Each structure stands twice: as C-alpha cells, then as structure tokens.
N, C-alpha and C positions, 0 to 999 in steps of 0.2 A: 137263154139268162144271159145277159150284157151288162159289160161295166164301163163307164166312160172313165179314160183317162188322161192324161193331159196330152197323148200322144195319137187320141181316138177310142174310138169305145174297142173293146175289147169281147172274145168270149168267158163268161166264168171261169171255165174247164183251164182259162192259158195263167188263172193267176197265181197256183202254186202257193207255197207258204209265204203266208202276209203277216206283217206288220201292223195292224190295225191303229196307231198311236203313233206317230214320229213327226221329225221337223226335220227339214230341208234346210232351211233359214226362219229367224225369228230376231225379233227384238224384245225384250222387257225389262230392258234397264232402268228405263225411268219408273215403270209402273213397280220393280221390285224392291232394288237396288235403294232408291232414295227412299222408301217407306220404311225399312228394315232399319238403316241406317238410324231415320229420325226417332225410329223407339228407343233407342239407345244413349243414357246419360251415364256419365257426361263424355262427350265425343274429342277423344282424345285424335290428335295430329297423327301419332302412329294406328290409330283407325281410320281416320280419313285418307293418310297414304294408302295404307291398303285397299281401303274402297275405290281408289280410281286409279290403280295402278294396272297395269296391263297383266297379262295372268303368264309365267313364267312356271317350269318346271320345280323352282325351290319352294315355292310358295304354293304347288298344289294339294299339300295335308289342309293347311288352314283353309283355301277356300271351300275342300269339301267337308268342311267340317261347321260350312255356316256360306250355304251356297248362292243366297241372294246379296250377299253384304257386298261383293266386287262385281262393279256395273260389268267390264270388259269379257267376266265369264258369263253374262246373259246376253251378249252381243254374240250371235249365232248365225257368222255370216260367210265363213271361208269357203266359198263355193267349189274349188278344186279338191281343196283337202275332203270336204264332206263327198263327193262324189266319188273320190278313191274311199273312201272309206264305206260306201255305198256297195262299190265293184266288190268289197270283200263278203259282205252279206249275201253277192249274186255268186261267189264263187263256191261259197258252204252251203246252197241249195236253195237260198231265196227267193221271191218271184216276184211279189208284190210290196208297196209301202203306201200308206194311207199318209198325205203329209195334212195336219193339221189344224196348222196356222191359222187363225184367225184372221178376218179385213183389220187393217191398221196397226200389227203389230209382225210387219215384215214379209206378209204376202207377195210371191212374185211367180206367175206361171211360166214365164217366159224361161226363166232360171231353173224351173222344176222340169222343164221341156231337155233343157241343155244336160240337168245332170242325168234324167231318166236316158237317154240316149247313151249318153257317156258310160253310164252302168249298166244297161240293158233291164234294169228293173222297173216295171211298170210303176206309174205314181198314179194316186189317188187323189184328187185336192177339192174342195170346195168352198161353200161360203159359211163363216161363223162370225161370232161377238164373244170376245171374250171378256171377264171380268169389267164392271162398270168403270174403272177408274184407266182401263186401256180402250174406250171405246171411242170410235171416230166421232165427233160433235155432232152431227148429224142424225145418233142413234134414240139421243132423249129428246128429239124434236118432231120426230115423223110416229104415224101410227103404225100398229100394228101389223096394217093390211098394205100400208107402203112396206115395209120392212119385208115382209114377206114377198112380195112383187120384186123387189130387188134380189130375193134369193131364187125363185123362178127363174128370173132373168138368166143368172148365173148357171140353174140347172137343166135351161132349154135353149139359148141362147149363148150363148159364151160368157169368159170372164174378164173384165177388166177390157172392153170394146177388141176381146182375140175370138175366135173359133173354139175354143179350149170352153168343154164341157163341166161343170162340177158334178161327181160322183158319190158325193158325201155332206151329209151337212154338219158342221161343227170343228172344230171342239164349242160346243157352246158354255162361255163361263157363268157361273155363278157362286155368288162370295158367299160368306156365312155373316149376316144373314143374307139372303138373295134380295139384291137390289131392284126393284122396280124395271129401271132400263133392264135390269137381267131378265126378269120375269118377261117383261114386253116381249123381247127377243126371241126367247125359248117358245113362246107361242106363235110367235110368227115362224118360228122354223118347225114348231110339229104341223102348224096348217102349210107349210111347203114340203114336209115329207109327206103328210095324208094327199095331195095333188098327185104327187109323181113316184111314190113307194121307193125312194132313197132310205139309205141308212143316218142313222142321226145318233152323234155321240156328244155327251156332257160331262163337262168337268165340274163336277155338282162338290155344292157342300154337303157332307156327310149329315147333319141333322135333318136337310130336307128333303129326303130322295124320295118322301110320300108325293110330294106336291109336285115332282119333275115327270114322275109316274103316271100320274092323274090327267097334267096337261095332254102327257105323248096319248096315254089311251083315250082322251077327250077328241083329239085334231088329229092326230099321226098314227104311227104303225107301230106298238108295242113292240112283235115282233124283229123288227128292224132297229131298235133302240140299244144300244150299247154305253151301258156308263162306266166311263175311264176312272182312273187313279184308286180302284176299288182295293188298293194293298197299302198307301201313302201310309196308312197309321198300322202299328201291329194287328196283324190277320187275329179276328177271334181264335177263340179256340175251338167253339162251338159251328162257326161259320154261319150263325144265324143271321146276320143282318146281310149276308151276299145271296146267302140262302132264297132269303125273301125276295130279294131282285131277281133272280133266276126264276122263281115259280110265277110269277109273271109272265114268263115267255120272254122277255129280255137278257141281254147276254152282258156278263160284267167283263173288266178287262185289268188283268194284273198286268199294268204296265209301267213299272216304274224298275224294271231288273236290271242291277248296275248303279241304282242311286241307292246306295247305303250312308249319306248324311246324316248327324245327327249336330244335339243342339247343346253345347257344352254350358253355356250357363242360362237357365229356365227363369233366371230373374226377366234378361232380354225377352221373351216369348212368355208370360205365363200363360199358362193352360197349351204348352204346346205339347204335340203330340208324339210318342214314342215314333221312332222312324221304322219300319217293317226293310228287314232284310232280305236277302236271298234264298235264303235259309229258310226264314219264315214264310217266305211264299209259294217254295217249293213244298213244302210240309203242307200247305191250304190246299196245292194242287192234288197232291196224292188222297188229300181226305176227300174233296170234292168230285174225283173221281173214281173214290170207292163206291160214294153216295148214289154214282148213275148221273153225275154235273157234267160231265167232259163236254156234253153237246151245247154248254152255253156260257163256256169258258175261253176266252180268248187271250194272248199274251203279246205283249209288248214293253218298249224302254223308254219312251216320251225323251225319244233323244233332243234336248233342246239348249245344251251348255257345251263351253269350249270342253272343261275337262272329262267328261264323258266320250270324247271323241280319241282316237289312239294316239294321235299329234301330243295330245296334253296328257297322256298316260291313262286315259280310260279306254273301255270295250269296244268301242263303236256299234254300227248297226248288227254285227254279227254276233253280240254276245250270247245271245238266246241260242241260237243253233250249233256254238260251238261248247259253249258252256251249261248252259242249264239241259237242255233235251240231253245230255248224254244222262247226268245224273237222274233226271226224269225214270230215263230208261232201269236205272241201276235200281231205283226204290220199287219198279213193277210197274211203272203206266204201259199200256202194252202199245202196240203202233198203233193201233186203230184209235186208241183216244190221242194218240198224240196225234195222230191227223186230222180227228175232228178237231181237236185245237188250233191247231196250224194254219190249216188249208178247210175243212169243210165251212167250220164256225162263219170264219172271215166271207168266204164265199155266201153262204147263206146269206149272210145278213146283208152284203154289200150288193149282191145280183139285182136284176131287177128286167 
C-alpha cells in the first residue's frame, strides 16, 4: 500500500503518527474577517482598528475570544516559522501531516515541498474546494464532470503544472445550508474518489451529514471518508451523532485540539454553538474507546491561524503528542487504542 506525498510516493508503513487535518499555508481573511465584521452593528472605530491590526502578544487574549474578527490572524503564511514548528512535531514523534488547504485560499505545493524537506515530515495534499464564498470563479461555471477531471488530473498527473501528485481529496467545504456549488463540488470529489481510491475529507455543515454520506456511498468509497470538525461544538454526552457516522464505516476526526475560543456576545452571532474544549474532546475519546470505536477515530489540530503557533503563544503542531496523549494514557486509553487513533486509522484511510 502506497501514499502520495509532496516528495513522492512512500510505503504506507512509513507514515507513522499522522495528523489528518492541518494547514501549512492558508488565507481565509477575506472569507471570514469581513463577513463576521459586517454582522456587528454598530461598528465602532475601536473594533475596526482591532480587525485590521497585526497580531501582537498584547492582543492575543482578545483575538482568541473571537478568532475570526482579526484579519491578520487569518493570514497563515509564515513559512519559516511553520517549518520550525513542524520540526517540533517530528522531534516529538510525528511522522506525517495531511495539508488540506483548498484551491484558491493559499495552497502552494512547492512551499509544502520546502517545509517537508526542512522538517522531515511527510506532507500529503490534494485538490479541494472550500465553502462557496471562497471558491475560484470557475467552480460555478463548470460541470460536475469538469470538476471531477480537474481533481483526477491532480491525482494522476500532478498539481499546478508540477509532478507533485495529490494523495487526498479535500477539505471539501459545506456551508449551512449547503450551497448548490458546494454540493456540485462534493459530488465531483466523490466521483474522483471512486475512480482512484484516495481518501476524501469533508468540512461539513453538521445539519446535513446524511446528504454527504449518501453522495459518498453512491459515487465514492465510504470507508475512505473522514468527516472533519466533529468536535467544533460541545460533544454530546451520548455521542449518538458521531457514532451514527462511524457505523457507516466512515471515520470521524476530532481536529480542533488547542482551539478553545468562545463567543462573548451571543447577540453578535445568534444561534452560535458553545465551543468544545480539550477536556470535552478527551472525555469523548475515552467514551468512544470504551465502546470499541477506536478504529474509527482520528485526531488533529486544524492549525490555520497565527494564534495557534508557538510564536504567538499557541501550542503548535506538537500539541496532541505533547499534551493530549499523556492525558489519554492517564485516563486509561491503551497503547493499542492510541496507535489505532494516531497511526493505523490514518494509514488505512489514506493508503491505496
């Protein structure tokens, strides 16, 4: 079994501990900062100044309490710093990282090669389209078949006129409600998956999971699907929602470790969900392992904002290995279960 990385194919056994949902470069500042800011009335001069200020240490507390309101926080492009941070993941025992930045918001496979070489971490990337307001203009104009062919070209020939082949599809963004262009792109992704056998990951709207599962079951490979962000909201005490997904054969990804931001003013975001924290995530893993679901759970950090990095007071790419795994062991998760979650499950899903 093989996996395509930005430095060429490797044997799946070389992957080691794998983070299935991370970013090395991305820029969603226009997609989110402007959108969130426009919802707040009145817009004070202080708020506008905060939104456009560069991230500095003295403002980290405020940024972490409303992650999308500062534009600079959402411009994730410090290559040398990110490479240095990825080295810490390697030193801590890490092996591979799946870079899921979609087309149009900062994907750069040549930079991924540079970071992979410097860090000695295997980097897997591929085609994906994020939520509709971040789509390249052509997505709305082309057919499902044309989008499928774009993905197939990247999977079989190379990305952006290089010989670097994709090893995953996604993240495929879905809003609430799912936009028709997002659904079109997801159908194309499932068709490309069905033809190639690669992993597919979805950034879901939590209210429409059944639609996504139906699409993948029809045109793709459900056992090669993983649903990202299954811990964005407070995890249900009975985990019924997560288990329904895993019972189909798909995997779930708890990938927001280290992100514990909150909304201070619910009047800004009516219906905003409570934000899950790391202890709730750990409690969920413990419960799922007790029920035998450790073969369908994976972990990551969705590192994509400045405040997540060591330079800005965050945990960096090594957070799970340095801080979360020791707690899981203390809570009774066995070495075999941890290996399933960090090594065997990503290997099974990503290898072909």
